[in-house]
C-alpha positions as CSV (number, residue, x, y, z in Angstrom):
1,M,-152.7,33.8,3.7
2,I,-150.9,30.4,3.5
3,V,-147.6,30.5,1.6
4,Q,-147.8,27.7,-1.0
5,E,-144.2,26.9,-1.7
6,P,-143.0,26.0,1.9
7,I,-146.0,23.8,2.5
8,Q,-145.4,21.9,-0.7
9,V,-141.9,21.2,0.3
10,I,-143.0,20.1,3.8
11,V,-145.7,17.8,2.3
12,W,-143.2,16.1,0.0
13,D,-140.8,15.7,3.0
14,C,-143.6,14.0,4.9
15,L,-144.3,11.7,2.0
16,N,-140.7,10.8,1.7
17,N,-140.6,9.9,5.4
18,Y,-143.8,7.9,5.2
19,E,-145.8,10.3,7.4
20,Y,-148.9,10.1,5.3
21,D,-151.4,11.4,7.9
22,N,-149.4,14.5,8.4
23,A,-148.9,15.0,4.7
24,I,-152.6,14.6,4.1
25,F,-153.5,17.2,6.7
26,L,-151.1,19.8,5.3
27,A,-152.1,19.1,1.7
28,E,-155.8,19.5,2.6
29,R,-155.0,22.9,4.2
30,L,-153.2,23.9,1.1
31,H,-155.9,22.7,-1.3
32,A,-158.5,24.5,0.7
33,E,-156.6,27.7,0.5
34,V,-155.5,27.4,-3.2
35,A,-157.8,25.1,-5.1
36,S,-155.7,24.4,-8.3
37,E,-154.7,21.4,-10.3
38,E,-151.2,21.4,-8.7
39,T,-152.6,21.3,-5.1
40,A,-155.2,18.7,-6.1
41,F,-152.4,16.5,-7.6
42,L,-150.4,16.9,-4.4
43,L,-153.4,16.0,-2.2
44,G,-154.3,13.1,-4.5
45,T,-150.7,11.8,-4.2
46,C,-151.0,11.8,-0.4
47,Y,-154.4,10.0,-0.6
48,Y,-153.0,7.4,-3.0
49,R,-149.9,6.6,-1.0
50,A,-152.0,6.2,2.1
51,R,-154.2,3.8,0.0
52,R,-157.3,6.0,0.3
53,L,-158.0,5.2,-3.4
54,N,-161.6,6.3,-3.5
55,E,-160.8,9.7,-2.1
56,A,-158.0,10.2,-4.6
57,H,-160.2,9.1,-7.5
58,Y,-163.1,11.3,-6.5
59,L,-160.8,14.4,-6.1
60,L,-159.1,14.0,-9.5
61,Q,-162.1,13.0,-11.6
62,N,-164.0,16.1,-10.7
63,I,-161.5,18.6,-12.0
64,P,-160.2,19.2,-15.5
65,L,-156.7,17.7,-15.7
66,T,-154.0,19.0,-18.0
67,L,-150.9,17.9,-16.1
68,P,-149.6,14.5,-17.3
69,Q,-148.7,13.6,-13.7
70,A,-152.2,14.2,-12.5
71,R,-153.7,12.2,-15.4
72,F,-151.3,9.3,-14.7
73,L,-152.3,9.4,-11.0
74,L,-155.9,9.3,-11.9
75,A,-155.3,6.3,-14.2
76,K,-153.5,4.5,-11.4
77,C,-156.4,5.0,-9.1
78,C,-158.9,3.8,-11.7
79,V,-156.9,0.6,-12.4
80,D,-156.6,-0.2,-8.7
81,L,-160.4,0.4,-8.4
82,K,-160.9,-1.8,-11.6
83,L,-162.4,1.2,-13.5
84,Y,-160.5,0.2,-16.7
85,K,-162.5,2.4,-19.1
86,D,-161.9,5.5,-17.1
87,A,-158.2,4.7,-16.8
88,E,-158.0,4.3,-20.5
89,I,-159.7,7.6,-21.1
90,A,-157.3,9.3,-18.7
91,L,-154.2,8.0,-20.5
92,G,-155.4,7.8,-24.1
93,T,-155.1,4.9,-26.5
94,N,-152.7,6.2,-29.1
95,L,-149.3,5.0,-28.1
96,D,-147.3,7.6,-29.9
97,I,-149.4,10.4,-28.4
98,V,-149.0,8.9,-24.9
99,A,-145.2,8.7,-25.4
100,S,-145.0,12.3,-26.4
101,E,-147.5,13.8,-23.8
102,F,-146.1,12.0,-20.7
103,G,-142.5,12.7,-21.4
104,E,-140.2,10.8,-19.1
105,Q,-143.2,9.3,-17.4
106,A,-144.2,7.8,-20.7
107,P,-142.7,4.3,-20.1
108,Y,-144.7,3.9,-16.9
109,A,-147.9,5.2,-18.6
110,L,-147.4,2.7,-21.4
111,Q,-146.8,-0.1,-18.9
112,L,-150.1,0.8,-17.2
113,L,-151.9,1.0,-20.5
114,A,-150.5,-2.5,-21.4
115,K,-152.0,-3.8,-18.1
116,I,-155.4,-2.3,-19.0
117,F,-155.3,-3.9,-22.5
118,N,-154.3,-7.3,-21.1
119,T,-157.0,-7.3,-18.5
120,T,-159.6,-6.3,-21.0
121,E,-158.4,-9.2,-23.3
122,R,-156.9,-6.9,-26.0
123,R,-153.6,-8.7,-25.9
124,T,-152.2,-7.5,-29.2
125,K,-152.5,-3.9,-28.1
126,A,-151.0,-4.9,-24.7
127,A,-148.0,-6.4,-26.4
128,D,-147.5,-3.2,-28.5
129,A,-147.7,-1.0,-25.4
130,S,-145.2,-3.2,-23.5
131,R,-142.8,-3.1,-26.5
132,K,-143.1,0.7,-26.7
133,A,-142.4,1.1,-23.0
134,L,-139.2,-1.1,-23.3
135,A,-138.1,1.0,-26.4
136,L,-138.3,4.1,-24.3
137,N,-136.7,2.6,-21.2
138,P,-134.9,-0.7,-21.4
139,F,-135.0,-1.0,-17.6
140,M,-138.8,-1.7,-17.6
141,W,-138.4,-5.3,-16.4
142,K,-142.1,-5.7,-15.7
143,S,-143.0,-5.0,-19.3
144,F,-140.5,-7.6,-20.4
145,L,-142.1,-10.2,-18.0
146,Q,-145.5,-9.4,-19.3
147,L,-144.4,-10.0,-22.9
148,C,-142.9,-13.3,-21.9
149,N,-145.9,-14.4,-19.9
150,M,-148.1,-13.6,-23.0
151,G,-146.0,-15.9,-25.1
152,E,-144.7,-13.0,-27.3
153,K,-141.5,-13.4,-29.3
154,V,-139.1,-11.0,-27.6
155,E,-135.3,-11.0,-27.8
156,P,-133.6,-9.9,-24.6
157,H,-130.4,-9.0,-26.5
158,Q,-132.4,-6.5,-28.6
159,V,-134.5,-5.2,-25.7
160,F,-131.9,-4.5,-23.0
161,Q,-129.7,-2.0,-24.8
162,I,-129.5,1.8,-24.7
163,N,-130.8,3.6,-27.7
164,N,-129.0,7.0,-27.8
165,A,-131.7,8.6,-29.9
166,E,-134.6,7.8,-27.6
167,F,-133.3,6.9,-24.2
168,T,-132.9,9.8,-21.7
169,F,-134.0,8.1,-18.5
170,G,-131.6,8.7,-15.6
171,V,-130.3,12.2,-16.3
172,S,-133.8,13.8,-15.8
173,T,-132.8,15.3,-12.5
174,L,-129.9,17.2,-14.0
175,V,-131.9,18.1,-17.2
176,N,-134.6,19.5,-15.0
177,L,-132.0,21.3,-12.9
178,V,-130.7,23.1,-16.0
179,S,-134.0,23.7,-17.7
180,N,-135.6,25.1,-14.6
181,S,-132.9,27.3,-13.1
182,E,-135.4,29.1,-10.9
183,N,-136.1,25.9,-9.0
184,I,-132.5,25.4,-7.9
185,S,-131.8,25.6,-4.2
186,F,-128.2,25.3,-3.0
187,V,-127.4,24.2,0.5
188,N,-124.4,23.0,2.3
189,S,-123.8,19.3,1.5
190,N,-123.2,18.6,5.2
191,I,-120.4,16.2,4.4
192,P,-117.3,16.7,6.5
193,N,-114.3,18.2,4.7
194,N,-116.2,18.5,1.4
195,A,-116.8,21.8,-0.3
196,N,-118.9,20.5,-3.2
197,V,-122.3,22.2,-3.7
198,N,-125.2,19.8,-3.6
199,A,-128.3,20.7,-5.6
200,N,-131.5,19.6,-3.9
201,V,-134.6,19.4,-6.2
202,T,-138.0,18.8,-4.7
203,P,-140.2,16.2,-6.5
204,N,-141.6,17.3,-9.8
205,N,-140.1,20.8,-9.1
206,V,-143.3,21.8,-7.3
207,S,-142.7,25.5,-7.2
208,N,-141.4,28.0,-9.8
209,R,-140.7,30.5,-7.0
210,T,-138.7,28.5,-4.6
211,P,-136.5,30.9,-2.7
212,M,-132.8,30.6,-3.4
213,T,-130.1,30.3,-0.8
214,M,-126.5,29.4,-1.1
215,S,-124.0,28.7,1.6
216,T,-120.5,27.4,1.1
217,S,-118.1,25.9,3.5
218,I,-114.5,26.3,2.5
219,T,-112.0,24.4,4.6
220,P,-108.8,22.7,3.7
221,E,-108.8,18.9,3.2
222,T,-107.6,17.2,6.4
223,Q,-108.6,13.7,5.7
224,A,-109.8,11.4,2.8
225,P,-113.3,12.7,1.7
226,V,-116.3,10.6,1.7
227,K,-117.0,9.4,-1.9
228,R,-119.9,11.4,-3.3
229,M,-121.6,9.7,-6.2
230,H,-124.7,10.3,-8.2
231,S,-126.8,7.6,-9.8
232,V,-127.8,7.6,-13.4
233,F,-131.0,6.1,-12.3
234,S,-132.2,8.2,-9.3
235,G,-130.6,11.6,-9.4
236,M,-128.0,13.0,-7.0
237,A,-127.4,11.5,-3.7
238,P,-124.4,11.0,-1.3
239,I,-123.4,7.4,-1.3
240,P,-120.3,6.3,0.6
241,F,-119.6,3.3,-1.5
242,S,-117.4,2.4,-4.4
243,P,-118.8,2.8,-7.9
244,S,-121.0,0.0,-9.3
245,F,-123.1,-0.3,-12.4
246,G,-125.2,2.8,-13.0
247,M,-123.1,4.9,-10.6
248,L,-120.8,7.8,-11.5
249,P,-118.3,9.1,-9.0
250,M,-118.6,12.9,-8.9
251,E,-114.9,13.4,-8.3
252,E,-114.1,11.6,-11.5
253,S,-116.8,13.4,-13.5
254,P,-116.4,16.8,-15.1
255,I,-116.2,19.4,-12.4
256,L,-119.2,21.5,-11.5
257,Y,-118.8,25.2,-10.9
258,T,-117.5,25.9,-7.4
259,P,-118.3,29.3,-5.9
260,T,-115.3,31.4,-4.8
261,L,-114.9,34.1,-2.2
262,T,-115.4,36.8,-4.9
263,D,-119.0,35.6,-5.4
264,S,-120.5,37.8,-2.8
265,N,-123.7,38.3,-4.7
266,E,-125.6,35.1,-4.8
267,Q,-128.0,36.2,-7.6
268,K,-125.1,37.0,-9.9
269,A,-123.6,33.6,-9.3
270,I,-126.8,31.7,-10.6
271,P,-126.1,32.1,-14.4
272,K,-122.6,30.8,-13.9
273,I,-123.9,27.8,-12.0
274,V,-126.6,27.1,-14.6
275,N,-124.0,27.3,-17.5
276,S,-121.8,24.9,-15.6
277,L,-124.6,22.5,-15.1
278,R,-125.6,22.7,-18.8
279,A,-122.0,21.8,-19.7
280,H,-122.0,19.0,-17.1
281,V,-125.2,17.5,-18.5
282,G,-123.8,17.4,-22.0
283,Q,-120.6,15.7,-20.8
284,L,-122.6,13.3,-18.6
285,K,-124.7,12.2,-21.6
286,D,-121.6,11.6,-23.6
287,A,-120.1,9.5,-20.7
288,V,-123.3,7.5,-20.3
289,F,-124.6,7.0,-23.8
290,S,-121.6,7.2,-26.1
291,P,-120.5,4.0,-28.0
292,G,-117.9,1.8,-26.5
293,P,-114.7,3.3,-28.0
294,R,-115.6,6.8,-26.8
295,C,-116.7,5.8,-23.3
296,T,-113.2,5.1,-21.9
297,L,-112.2,8.0,-19.8
298,G,-108.8,8.6,-18.5
299,P,-108.3,9.3,-14.8
300,A,-109.1,12.8,-14.0
301,P,-106.8,14.9,-11.8
302,R,-106.9,13.7,-8.3
303,R,-108.4,15.9,-5.6
304,S,-105.1,16.2,-3.8
305,S,-103.4,17.3,-7.0
306,R,-105.9,20.0,-7.5
307,L,-105.7,21.3,-3.9
308,F,-101.9,20.9,-3.3
309,S,-100.4,21.2,-6.7
310,N,-97.2,23.3,-7.0
311,N,-98.2,24.4,-10.5
312,N,-101.2,26.4,-9.2
313,S,-100.7,30.1,-8.9
314,S,-101.1,31.8,-5.5
315,Y,-104.7,32.4,-4.4
316,S,-105.9,36.0,-4.4
317,V,-108.8,37.4,-2.6
318,K,-108.8,40.6,-4.5
319,E,-112.3,41.3,-6.0
320,N,-110.9,42.3,-9.4
321,N,-108.8,39.2,-9.8
322,K,-109.2,37.8,-13.3
323,S,-107.5,34.5,-12.8
324,P,-108.6,32.0,-15.5
325,S,-109.2,29.3,-12.9
326,R,-112.3,29.8,-10.9
327,K,-111.5,26.9,-8.5
328,F,-110.7,27.6,-4.9
329,V,-107.4,26.1,-3.7
330,A,-105.9,26.1,-0.3
331,P,-103.7,29.2,0.4
332,K,-100.0,28.4,-0.3
333,S,-97.4,29.1,2.2
334,P,-94.9,31.9,1.2
335,R,-92.0,29.9,2.4
336,K,-89.4,28.9,-0.2
337,N,-88.6,25.3,-1.1
338,K,-85.1,25.6,0.4
339,Q,-86.5,26.5,3.8
340,R,-88.6,23.4,4.2
341,T,-88.4,21.7,7.6
342,A,-88.8,18.1,8.5
343,K,-92.4,18.9,9.6
344,N,-93.3,20.0,6.1
345,I,-91.8,16.9,4.6
346,K,-93.7,14.8,7.0
347,S,-96.9,16.6,6.1
348,N,-96.3,16.1,2.4
349,S,-95.6,12.4,2.9
350,E,-98.9,12.0,4.8
351,T,-100.7,13.8,2.0
352,N,-99.2,11.5,-0.6
353,E,-100.2,8.5,1.5
354,R,-103.7,9.7,1.8
355,T,-103.8,10.3,-1.9
356,K,-102.8,6.7,-2.6
357,N,-105.5,5.5,-0.3
358,I,-108.1,7.6,-2.2
359,E,-106.8,6.3,-5.5
360,T,-107.2,2.7,-4.4
361,L,-110.8,3.3,-3.5
362,T,-111.6,5.0,-6.8
363,P,-111.3,2.7,-9.8
364,T,-110.8,4.1,-13.3
365,I,-114.0,4.8,-15.0
366,T,-114.9,2.4,-17.8
367,P,-118.1,1.8,-19.7
368,K,-118.8,-1.3,-17.7
369,N,-119.2,0.5,-14.4
370,T,-120.4,3.9,-15.5
371,N,-123.2,3.6,-18.0
372,G,-125.4,0.8,-16.8
373,V,-123.9,-1.7,-19.3
374,A,-123.3,-4.2,-16.5
375,L,-126.9,-3.9,-15.4
376,L,-128.1,-4.4,-18.9
377,N,-125.9,-7.4,-19.4
378,L,-127.3,-8.9,-16.3
379,L,-130.9,-8.2,-17.5
380,K,-130.0,-9.9,-20.8
381,E,-128.9,-13.1,-19.0
382,L,-131.9,-13.1,-16.7
383,G,-134.2,-12.3,-19.6
384,E,-132.9,-15.3,-21.7
385,A,-133.4,-17.6,-18.7
386,Y,-136.9,-16.3,-17.9
387,K,-137.9,-16.5,-21.6
388,S,-136.9,-20.2,-21.7
389,L,-138.9,-20.7,-18.5
390,T,-142.1,-19.1,-19.9
391,L,-141.7,-21.1,-23.1
392,L,-141.4,-24.1,-20.7
393,D,-138.0,-25.1,-22.1
394,C,-137.2,-25.8,-18.5
395,K,-134.0,-27.7,-18.8
396,N,-132.4,-24.9,-20.8
397,A,-133.9,-22.4,-18.3
398,I,-132.2,-24.2,-15.4
399,K,-128.9,-24.2,-17.3
400,L,-129.1,-20.4,-18.0
401,F,-130.1,-19.5,-14.5
402,Q,-127.1,-21.4,-13.1
403,E,-124.7,-19.5,-15.4
404,I,-125.4,-16.1,-13.9
405,P,-123.1,-14.5,-11.3
406,P,-123.0,-16.3,-8.0
407,K,-124.5,-13.4,-6.0
408,Q,-127.4,-13.2,-8.3
409,L,-127.8,-17.0,-8.4
410,A,-128.1,-17.0,-4.6
411,S,-130.9,-14.5,-4.6
412,P,-134.4,-15.8,-3.7
413,W,-136.0,-14.7,-7.0
414,V,-133.5,-16.7,-9.1
415,Q,-133.8,-19.7,-6.8
416,T,-137.6,-19.5,-7.0
417,M,-137.4,-19.6,-10.8
418,I,-135.1,-22.6,-10.8
419,A,-137.5,-24.4,-8.4
420,R,-140.4,-23.5,-10.7
421,A,-138.5,-25.0,-13.6
422,H,-138.1,-28.3,-11.7
423,Y,-141.8,-28.2,-10.9
424,E,-142.7,-27.8,-14.6
425,L,-140.5,-30.9,-15.3
426,A,-142.5,-32.8,-12.7
427,Q,-139.3,-33.1,-10.6
428,Y,-141.2,-32.3,-7.4
429,D,-138.5,-33.6,-5.0
430,A,-135.8,-31.3,-6.5
431,A,-138.2,-28.3,-6.5
432,A,-139.2,-29.0,-2.9
433,K,-135.6,-29.0,-1.7
434,I,-135.0,-25.6,-3.3
435,F,-138.2,-24.1,-1.9
436,A,-137.3,-25.5,1.6
437,E,-133.9,-23.7,1.4
438,I,-135.6,-20.5,0.3
439,R,-138.0,-20.8,3.3
440,K,-135.0,-21.3,5.6
441,Q,-133.1,-18.3,4.3
442,H,-136.2,-16.0,3.8
443,P,-139.0,-17.1,6.1
444,N,-141.2,-14.1,5.4
445,R,-141.1,-14.6,1.6
446,T,-144.4,-15.8,0.0
447,E,-143.6,-15.7,-3.7
448,G,-143.6,-19.2,-5.2
449,M,-145.0,-20.8,-2.0
450,D,-148.2,-21.8,-3.9
451,I,-146.0,-23.9,-6.2
452,Y,-144.1,-25.3,-3.2
453,S,-147.4,-26.4,-1.6
454,T,-148.4,-28.2,-4.9
455,C,-145.0,-30.0,-4.9
456,L,-145.6,-31.2,-1.4
457,W,-149.2,-32.3,-2.4
458,H,-147.7,-34.4,-5.2
459,L,-145.1,-35.9,-2.9
460,Q,-147.8,-36.7,-0.3
461,R,-145.9,-35.0,2.5
462,E,-148.7,-34.2,4.8
463,A,-146.6,-32.9,7.8
464,Q,-144.5,-30.5,5.8
465,L,-147.5,-29.2,3.9
466,S,-149.5,-28.6,7.1
467,A,-146.6,-26.7,8.6
468,L,-146.2,-24.6,5.5
469,A,-149.9,-23.7,5.3
470,Q,-150.0,-22.8,9.0
471,E,-146.9,-20.6,8.8
472,L,-148.2,-18.8,5.7
473,V,-151.6,-18.1,7.1
474,E,-150.1,-16.7,10.3
475,L,-147.7,-14.6,8.2
476,D,-150.3,-12.9,6.0
477,K,-154.0,-13.7,6.0
478,N,-154.6,-11.2,3.2
479,N,-152.4,-13.1,0.7
480,S,-154.0,-15.5,-1.7
481,I,-150.9,-17.7,-1.7
482,S,-151.5,-18.5,2.0
483,W,-155.0,-19.8,1.4
484,L,-153.8,-21.8,-1.7
485,A,-151.3,-23.6,0.5
486,A,-154.1,-24.2,3.1
487,G,-156.4,-25.5,0.4
488,N,-153.7,-27.9,-0.9
489,C,-153.2,-29.1,2.7
490,F,-156.8,-30.1,3.2
491,S,-157.1,-31.5,-0.3
492,L,-154.3,-33.9,0.6
493,H,-156.2,-34.9,3.7
494,K,-159.3,-35.6,1.5
495,E,-161.3,-32.9,3.3
496,R,-163.0,-31.6,0.2
497,E,-165.3,-29.0,1.7
498,T,-162.7,-27.3,3.7
499,A,-160.3,-27.3,0.8
500,L,-162.9,-25.7,-1.4
501,K,-163.6,-23.1,1.2
502,F,-159.9,-22.1,1.3
503,F,-159.5,-22.1,-2.5
504,K,-162.6,-19.8,-2.7
505,R,-161.0,-17.5,-0.2
506,A,-157.8,-17.3,-2.3
507,V,-159.9,-16.4,-5.4
508,Q,-161.8,-13.8,-3.4
509,I,-158.6,-12.1,-2.3
510,D,-157.0,-12.1,-5.8
511,P,-159.6,-12.5,-8.5
512,E,-156.9,-12.2,-11.2
513,A,-154.9,-15.2,-10.0
514,A,-155.3,-17.7,-12.8
515,Y,-153.6,-20.5,-10.8
516,A,-156.0,-20.1,-7.9
517,H,-159.0,-20.6,-10.3
518,A,-157.3,-23.6,-11.8
519,L,-156.8,-25.3,-8.4
520,L,-160.4,-24.5,-7.4
521,G,-161.5,-26.1,-10.6
522,H,-159.5,-29.3,-10.0
523,E,-161.0,-29.6,-6.5
524,Y,-164.5,-29.2,-7.9
525,A,-163.7,-31.9,-10.5
526,V,-162.6,-34.3,-7.8
527,A,-165.8,-33.5,-5.9
528,E,-167.7,-34.4,-9.2
529,E,-169.1,-30.9,-9.4
530,T,-168.4,-30.7,-13.1
531,D,-170.3,-27.5,-14.0
532,K,-168.5,-25.5,-11.3
533,A,-165.2,-27.1,-12.3
534,L,-165.7,-26.0,-15.9
535,T,-166.6,-22.5,-14.8
536,S,-163.4,-22.1,-12.7
537,F,-161.2,-23.5,-15.5
538,R,-162.7,-21.2,-18.1
539,T,-162.2,-18.2,-15.8
540,A,-158.5,-19.2,-15.4
541,V,-157.9,-19.4,-19.2
542,S,-159.7,-16.1,-19.7
543,I,-157.3,-14.5,-17.3
544,D,-154.2,-16.3,-18.7
545,P,-154.7,-18.1,-22.0
546,R,-151.3,-19.8,-21.4
547,N,-152.4,-21.5,-18.2
548,Y,-152.1,-25.1,-19.4
549,V,-153.2,-26.5,-16.0
550,A,-156.7,-25.1,-16.7
551,W,-156.8,-26.4,-20.3
552,F,-155.8,-29.8,-18.9
553,G,-158.5,-29.6,-16.3
554,I,-161.2,-28.9,-19.0
555,A,-159.9,-31.9,-21.0
556,T,-160.1,-34.2,-17.9
557,V,-163.7,-33.1,-17.2
558,Y,-164.8,-33.9,-20.8
559,A,-162.9,-37.2,-20.6
560,R,-165.0,-38.2,-17.5
561,Q,-168.1,-37.3,-19.4
562,E,-166.8,-39.4,-22.3
563,R,-166.8,-36.4,-24.6
564,W,-163.5,-37.5,-26.1
565,K,-163.5,-35.2,-29.1
566,A,-163.8,-32.1,-27.0
567,S,-161.2,-33.6,-24.6
568,E,-158.8,-34.0,-27.4
569,V,-159.3,-30.4,-28.6
570,H,-158.6,-28.9,-25.2
571,I,-155.6,-31.2,-24.4
572,R,-154.1,-30.0,-27.7
573,R,-154.5,-26.4,-26.5
574,A,-152.6,-27.4,-23.3
575,L,-149.9,-29.0,-25.4
576,A,-149.5,-26.0,-27.5
577,V,-148.4,-24.2,-24.3
578,H,-146.3,-27.0,-22.8
579,P,-145.2,-29.4,-25.6
580,H,-142.6,-31.0,-23.2
581,S,-145.1,-32.4,-20.7
582,G,-145.4,-36.2,-20.6
583,V,-148.6,-36.0,-18.6
584,L,-150.4,-33.9,-21.2
585,R,-149.3,-36.3,-24.0
586,C,-150.5,-39.2,-22.0
587,Q,-153.9,-37.6,-21.7
588,L,-153.9,-37.0,-25.4
589,G,-153.0,-40.6,-26.1
590,L,-156.0,-41.8,-24.0
591,A,-158.4,-39.5,-25.9
592,Q,-157.0,-40.8,-29.2
593,A,-157.4,-44.4,-28.1
594,A,-161.0,-43.8,-27.0
595,L,-161.7,-42.4,-30.5
596,G,-160.3,-45.6,-32.0
597,K,-157.1,-44.0,-33.3
598,M,-154.9,-46.8,-31.8
599,D,-151.8,-46.2,-33.9
600,R,-151.7,-42.5,-33.1
601,A,-152.5,-43.2,-29.5
602,L,-149.5,-45.6,-29.2
603,A,-147.2,-43.2,-30.9
604,T,-148.3,-40.4,-28.6
605,L,-147.8,-42.6,-25.5
606,E,-144.4,-43.7,-26.7
607,R,-143.4,-40.0,-26.9
608,A,-144.9,-39.3,-23.5
609,V,-142.8,-42.1,-21.9
610,A,-139.7,-40.8,-23.7
611,L,-140.3,-37.3,-22.3
612,D,-141.0,-38.4,-18.8
613,T,-139.3,-41.8,-18.2
614,E,-139.8,-41.7,-14.4
615,N,-143.6,-41.0,-14.6
616,P,-145.4,-44.3,-13.8
617,L,-148.7,-43.0,-15.1
618,C,-147.4,-42.8,-18.7
619,R,-146.3,-46.4,-18.6
620,F,-149.5,-47.6,-17.0
621,H,-151.7,-46.0,-19.7
622,R,-149.4,-47.3,-22.5
623,A,-149.8,-50.8,-21.1
624,S,-153.6,-50.4,-21.0
625,V,-153.7,-49.1,-24.6
626,L,-151.4,-52.0,-25.7
627,L,-153.8,-54.4,-24.1
628,R,-156.8,-52.9,-25.9
629,A,-154.9,-52.9,-29.2
630,G,-154.5,-56.7,-28.8
631,R,-150.9,-56.7,-27.8
632,P,-150.9,-58.1,-24.3
633,Q,-147.4,-59.5,-24.5
634,D,-146.0,-56.0,-25.2
635,A,-147.9,-54.7,-22.2
636,L,-146.2,-57.1,-19.7
637,S,-142.8,-55.3,-19.7
638,D,-144.4,-52.0,-18.7
639,L,-146.5,-53.6,-16.0
640,H,-143.6,-55.6,-14.5
641,H,-141.6,-52.3,-14.4
642,L,-144.5,-50.6,-12.6
643,K,-144.8,-53.4,-10.1
644,D,-141.2,-52.8,-9.1
645,I,-141.5,-49.0,-8.6
646,A,-145.1,-49.1,-7.2
647,P,-145.5,-52.4,-5.4
648,R,-148.6,-51.3,-3.5
649,E,-150.6,-49.9,-6.5
650,S,-153.7,-52.1,-6.9
651,L,-154.5,-51.0,-10.4
652,V,-151.1,-52.4,-11.6
653,Y,-152.0,-55.9,-10.3
654,Y,-155.5,-55.6,-11.7
655,L,-154.2,-54.8,-15.2
656,L,-151.6,-57.6,-14.9
657,G,-154.5,-60.0,-14.1
658,K,-156.3,-58.8,-17.3
659,V,-153.1,-59.3,-19.4
660,H,-152.6,-62.9,-18.1
661,N,-156.2,-63.6,-18.6
662,K,-155.8,-62.5,-22.3
663,L,-152.8,-64.8,-22.6
664,G,-154.7,-67.7,-21.1
665,N,-152.7,-67.8,-17.9
666,S,-155.7,-68.2,-15.6
667,H,-153.7,-69.1,-12.5
668,L,-151.5,-66.0,-12.8
669,A,-154.6,-63.9,-13.6
670,L,-156.4,-65.1,-10.4
671,M,-153.3,-64.5,-8.4
672,H,-152.9,-60.9,-9.5
673,F,-156.7,-60.2,-9.1
674,S,-156.4,-61.5,-5.5
675,W,-153.5,-59.2,-4.8
676,A,-155.4,-56.3,-6.2
677,T,-158.4,-57.1,-4.0
678,D,-156.1,-57.3,-0.9
679,L,-154.6,-53.9,-1.7
680,D,-157.9,-52.2,-2.5
681,P,-161.0,-54.3,-1.6
682,K,-163.5,-51.6,-2.6
683,G,-161.9,-50.3,-5.7
684,T,-161.2,-53.5,-7.8
685,G,-163.5,-56.2,-6.5
686,G,-166.1,-55.5,-9.1
687,H,-163.6,-55.7,-11.9
688,I,-162.4,-59.2,-10.9
689,K,-165.7,-60.7,-11.9
690,E,-165.6,-58.8,-15.1
691,G,-162.2,-60.3,-15.9
692,F,-163.5,-63.9,-15.5
693,D,-166.9,-63.3,-17.2
694,P,-166.6,-64.8,-20.7
695,S,-169.2,-62.3,-22.0
696,K,-167.1,-59.4,-20.8
697,Q,-163.6,-60.4,-21.7
698,E,-163.4,-58.1,-24.7
699,D,-163.5,-54.4,-24.0
700,P,-166.7,-52.7,-25.1
701,P,-166.4,-50.1,-27.8
702,E,-165.7,-46.6,-26.5
703,R,-168.4,-44.0,-26.7
704,T,-167.5,-40.9,-28.7
705,S,-169.0,-37.5,-28.5
C-alpha cells in the first residue's frame, strides 16, 4: 500500500521546483490509491500549475468540496475558463461569510470574487469585495488598482495601514506551527557554525501524521554566523542579507527553545518546543503590530556575549542538572584568570573584533525596518500617484511619481506610469522618450508598449514604429500588445485591411482588453464601416466604462453621421472621465456649434485652447467656429499662428482664404486658395469654387438629429 505522507511531501517538492510532469504522475498515483478530497486538491493543484485547467476543473467539480483551499482552486479554474457562475457558487456571495470561511486565504478569495463581479458588470459589489480584501490584508495591491481603475474614491493613507484587530497575515507560518504541533519536523539548518533549529513546514500542512525527527549540531562558534532572518510575509527562510522592511533578524528576536544535551528523548522535547514557539509568536505579534512607542526594541544580547560571557555558570552534562538556563554554551576552560597566556588574550581580541563586525552588520531593530511600515509607506506614495493617474490628474501624478525614492523611481513600472501620464497629456514626444529608455533597459518588457506604439503613431515615426512592432511580435506572438503595435504600424502606412486584421488578432488573444477594442473601432471608423466601429466601441465601454477613448470614438461616429445631439451626449461621457483633455472639449465645442449654440461652443473652445495650448487642432476649430459666428477678424490670429506651426497644412490655407473672402480681400483669398490647392490638389479643389460662388458664401444651416 502506498504511504500517503511521503508522497505528499515529494509532490510539493516537485511543484516548488517546477517539475510539474513528475508531480502530476505521483499525485495521480496517490489519488488512485486514496481517493479523498485532500488528494484531489493536491492533484488539482498540479493540473492547475501545469495549466491543464480543464482537467483540474473536471476533477474538482465532480466531488463534494469542504476544504476552503479546494473551493478556492475550483473557483480559480472556473474564472480562467470563464465559467463565472460556477466560480461564484464555489466561493459564495456573502462577503462576511467568505471572509470567515476562507481564513487567511480570504483576501485572495475576495479579490477573485471582485474580479467576477466586475466582469459580470456588478461593479458596486466588486468595489465592496475589493475594499473588504484590502481591510483584511493591506498588501493586496491588485485590489487597490482595481478600485482606482473603477473610479472609486479610495484613500491610500487609510488603506495601507495595519489594523491590529483584523490583520494577521505574515505570521501564519508560525501560528500554524504552534497550532498544529504534530506537523512539526525539525532538521538540521545546514548552515555552517549555526546551531539554531529550523522548522520546515510543508504547504498547507498536508499531513497530520508527519514523522518527527530532530537532529542537532552543537559546535563552538569559530567565525561570524550567516545572518538568519525570517520574513513577516513568507514564513521562515535563511536569507544572508541585512534586514529590510518586512524582515526580522532571528538573532535579535526572542530566542526560540534550543535543545540541550540532556534532551535525549525527542518526544519529550516536543512540548517544550511548542511552548517556546507559542511564546515566540506572541512576542512576534507584539513586535510586528504594536503601536509606534511600543515597537522600539533595545539591542538584544549579542551572540558572542551569550556564548563567551564570563557571567555564565559552568556547563554541566549531568542529566539531573536543574540549571535555570536551558541554553547551551561553550564549555569554559578551568584555567584561572591569573594564568592567562598571550594566546588566550589574542583569542579574546579576535572574538571581540568578530563581535564588532557582527554588530555593524546587524542594525538596531526599529519599527521602520521590522514591521512592514516602510513597505506600507512606499505603497501609500505609489497609491497616491496612481490614484491621480487614474483620475487623469496627470501633472500631479508625474509630480508624485518623481518624489518617490530613487531606486523605485528607476524601476520600469514607475517609468511606465510616468510615460503614460505624458501620453494622457498629449505630450507624445516626452512619453516616447521614456518608453524608448524602458525598451533599452528592459528589452523583453511588453507592459505599456501599446501606449508607446500609439505615441509613435501620433508622432508619425514610421521607422521606429515598424521596428517596435517587429520586435514585439518576435518576442511574444501570444501577447495582444504585440499585435496592437503591428496594427498601429500598418494603420500609419494607410494599409487598412492589414491593420484591421492585426487589431482583430489582438482582440482574439485578449477579449477583455478594452483598449484593443477601442483601437479596432477607430480603424473601422476610418474605413467608414460605422456599424462595426460602433460595435467595437460599445464592447470597449462595456468592459471598461471609464475608457474615454471609446466614448470619444462613438461621438465622432455620430458626428460624421451629423447626429449632433447624440454626439454631444457621448462626448460629455468622455469628458466626465477625462475633464482635462483639450481634444475632448474641442469635439464638444464642434457639436455645440453644429446645434447652433455658438456662445457655448466658443466658451468650450476657449477652455480647450487654454488646456492644450500646443494642440493646433483646437485653434483650427476655434477659428472655424469664429468664422461661422460672423467674427472673421478674430479668426485671423489663430490662423496666422497655425500657419507658422503647420506651414504645409492645406486646410489652414483654405480657411484663411474663406476668412479673407468674408473680409472682402479677394486677392488674398485667391492666393490662399491657390496655396491650398498646391498642397492638396484633391482635397480642397472643390471647396475653392464654393468660396467664390456668391450663392454659397454663407454657410448652410447645420443639420441636427
